[in-house]
C-alpha positions in Angstrom: 118.7 114.4 107.0 118.1 113.3 110.4 120.0 115.8 112.0 118.1 118.5 110.0 114.7 116.4 111.4 112.9 117.4 107.9 109.0 116.8 108.2 106.0 116.6 105.7 103.3 118.7 106.7 104.6 119.3 110.1 103.8 115.6 111.3 105.2 112.9 109.0 109.0 112.7 109.6 111.1 112.5 106.1 113.4 109.9 108.1 110.8 107.4 107.2 111.6 107.5 103.3 115.3 105.8 104.4 113.3 103.3 105.8 111.5 101.8 103.2 114.6 100.1 101.2 115.1 98.2 104.4 111.3 97.5 104.5 111.6 96.6 101.1 114.4 94.1 101.6 113.1 92.1 104.8 109.3 91.5 102.7 111.9 90.4 100.2 113.5 87.9 102.5 110.1 86.8 104.3 108.4 86.5 100.7 112.2 84.1 100.2 111.7 82.0 103.4 107.9 81.4 103.0 108.6 80.8 99.2 106.3 83.4 98.7 105.3 85.0 94.9 104.3 88.0 96.1 104.3 90.9 98.7 102.2 93.9 99.9 102.4 97.2 101.0 99.7 100.1 102.4 101.2 102.9 100.8 98.4 105.5 99.7 99.9 106.9 96.4 100.0 110.7 97.8 103.6 110.8 98.3 106.4 108.6 97.0 106.6 105.9 99.3 105.0 103.1 96.9 107.9 103.8 94.6 110.3 103.6 97.0 109.0 100.4 98.2 107.9 99.0 94.8 111.7 99.8 93.0 113.8 98.5 95.8 111.9 95.2 96.2 112.1 94.8 92.2 115.7 95.4 92.3 115.9 92.6 94.7 113.4 90.4 93.2 112.0 91.5 89.6 109.9 88.5 89.5 108.0 89.4 93.0 104.5 90.3 92.7 103.4 93.4 94.6 100.0 94.2 95.7 99.1 97.7 96.6 95.5 97.5 98.3 95.1 101.1 98.2 95.3 101.2 94.0 94.0 98.1 93.3 91.3 97.4 95.5 88.6 99.6 96.9 90.3 100.2 100.1 91.4 104.0 99.8 90.6 105.7 103.3 91.1 104.9 106.8 87.1 105.0 107.0 87.3 101.9 104.4 89.8 100.1 106.1 88.5 100.4 109.8 85.3 98.7 108.2 86.7 95.8 106.3 88.5 95.3 109.2 85.8 95.1 111.2 83.4 93.1 109.1 85.9 90.7 108.7 86.5 90.2 112.4 90.2 91.8 112.3 90.8 92.9 115.8 93.3 95.8 116.8 93.1 98.8 119.5 91.6 101.4 117.3 90.3 105.1 118.4 88.7 108.1 116.2 91.9 110.3 116.5 94.5 107.6 116.3 97.2 109.0 113.5 96.9 107.1 110.0 100.9 106.7 110.6 100.5 104.1 113.0 102.5 101.1 113.4 98.9 98.8 112.8 98.8 101.0 109.6 102.2 100.0 108.3 102.0 96.1 108.8 97.8 95.9 108.4 98.2 94.7 104.7 101.1 92.5 105.6 99.2 90.5 108.0 96.3 90.8 105.9 97.8 89.2 103.0 99.2 86.0 105.1 95.2 85.5 106.0 94.2 86.0 102.6 96.6 83.8 100.6 
């Protein structure tokens, strides 16, 4: 898969799908370290990422609560995320041309969850 360099919509590397279980593993390890009963992910629900995150997390800890803001909260667009960050004084480098597949967008919910809970 990695040698084929597969792309979704000619811009999103499908190799990232392989990383989802590893990210889940690290989320579960971090939750255990801090005695947290929940983790969060920022998957939009458009693709299979939410399934990859959630099934791999449940496989490692069936009792973990998973928070999925794009599904559960009214933060289901980049504009809403940026407005929320601005209203809550969450500072980060931003640009209108910035891709939605940025590191910030991937870790945003994890950081936000720490601040809120």
